[in-house]
C-alpha positions as CSV (number, residue, x, y, z in Angstrom):
1,M,95.1,63.9,133.4
2,I,92.8,64.0,130.6
3,E,91.2,67.2,129.5
4,V,88.6,67.8,127.3
5,L,89.6,70.5,124.4
6,P,87.2,73.3,124.9
7,T,87.3,73.1,120.7
8,S,85.5,69.9,120.9
9,Q,81.9,70.1,119.3
10,A,79.6,68.0,117.6
11,N,81.4,64.5,116.8
12,R,84.6,66.4,117.2
13,L,86.2,65.3,120.6
14,G,89.8,66.6,121.4
15,L,91.7,65.4,124.6
16,R,95.0,66.6,125.8
17,F,96.8,63.9,127.9
18,S,99.3,64.9,130.6
19,G,101.0,63.3,133.3
20,K,100.7,59.5,133.6
21,L,97.3,58.1,132.4
22,T,95.5,56.0,134.7
23,A,92.3,53.4,134.1
24,K,90.4,55.4,136.7
25,E,90.5,58.3,134.0
26,R,90.0,56.9,131.2
27,E,86.8,55.1,132.9
28,Q,85.7,58.6,133.8
29,V,86.7,60.9,131.1
30,Y,87.7,59.0,127.8
31,V,85.1,56.3,127.8
32,P,81.8,58.3,128.6
33,Q,83.0,61.2,126.2
34,V,83.4,58.9,123.2
35,E,80.1,56.7,124.0
36,H,77.9,59.7,123.9
37,I,79.4,61.4,121.0
38,L,78.8,57.7,119.3
39,E,75.3,57.6,120.6
40,S,74.5,61.2,119.4
41,Y,75.9,61.2,116.1
42,G,77.0,57.7,114.9
43,S,80.6,58.4,114.6
44,I,83.6,60.6,115.8
45,R,86.4,63.0,115.0
46,L,89.2,62.5,117.5
47,L,92.1,64.7,118.4
48,L,94.8,63.2,121.1
49,Q,97.4,65.6,122.3
50,F,100.4,64.7,124.1
51,D,102.1,67.1,126.3
52,E,105.2,67.7,127.5
53,H,104.2,66.2,130.6
54,F,102.7,62.7,129.3
55,A,104.4,60.3,130.9
56,G,102.9,57.2,129.5
57,A,100.0,55.0,130.9
58,E,99.6,52.6,134.0
59,P,98.8,48.9,133.0
60,G,95.3,48.6,132.1
61,A,94.9,52.5,131.3
62,F,94.3,51.5,127.5
63,D,91.3,49.0,126.7
64,G,91.8,47.5,123.5
65,A,88.7,45.9,123.3
66,F,86.7,49.0,124.2
67,L,88.5,50.7,121.2
68,G,88.5,47.5,119.0
69,R,84.6,47.1,119.1
70,R,84.1,51.0,117.9
71,I,87.1,51.4,115.5
72,D,84.8,51.3,112.4
73,R,83.2,54.1,113.8
74,F,86.1,56.4,113.9
75,E,86.2,58.7,110.9
76,K,89.5,60.3,111.6
77,V,92.1,60.3,114.6
78,A,94.7,63.1,114.9
79,V,97.5,62.5,117.1
80,I,99.1,65.6,118.5
81,G,102.9,64.9,120.0
82,E,105.5,62.0,120.4
83,P,103.4,59.0,119.2
84,E,106.5,57.0,118.9
85,R,106.1,56.8,122.6
86,F,102.8,55.4,122.4
87,F,102.5,52.1,120.6
88,P,99.3,51.3,120.8
89,I,98.0,54.4,119.1
90,K,99.9,53.3,115.7
91,L,98.7,49.8,116.4
92,A,94.9,50.7,116.6
93,S,95.2,52.8,113.5
94,R,96.0,49.8,111.5
95,N,92.5,48.4,111.7
96,M,90.5,52.0,111.1
97,K,88.5,52.1,108.3
98,G,89.0,56.0,108.7
99,E,91.7,58.3,108.6
100,F,94.6,58.4,110.8
101,R,97.4,61.4,110.9
102,V,100.5,62.4,113.2
103,F,101.0,65.7,114.0
104,E,104.1,67.6,115.5
105,S,103.7,69.2,119.1
106,D,103.5,72.8,117.5
107,Q,100.7,71.8,115.0
108,A,97.5,72.0,116.9
109,Q,95.6,74.2,114.8
110,E,96.7,72.3,111.4
111,A,95.4,69.3,113.3
112,W,91.9,70.6,114.4
113,R,91.6,72.1,110.6
114,W,92.5,68.3,109.4
115,L,89.7,67.0,111.3
116,E,87.1,69.2,110.7
117,Q,87.7,68.6,107.0
């Protein structure tokens, strides 16, 4: 499941991931949210929070091509949780011109502050 966090505003988008991510959810939540922000603001600051119930993603749930075509428009990406379980995020961050930072599960407020700077 993907939940848009209520602290999202302007070009800052926070998403909480729980359970198993599906391609359908990506298409219905992640893609439209990111596209809207990029169309409205030109760039995005993204917070990805993986809760303790996150169980990975089904095949095809993460589209590297979608991210790759937009990676230069990501100013900052904050990842909260256990990103070592989710290798594609670290891999994509290597191609970012913007900043990438990992936060522990109990550092959500710190992650938001960093995203807003």
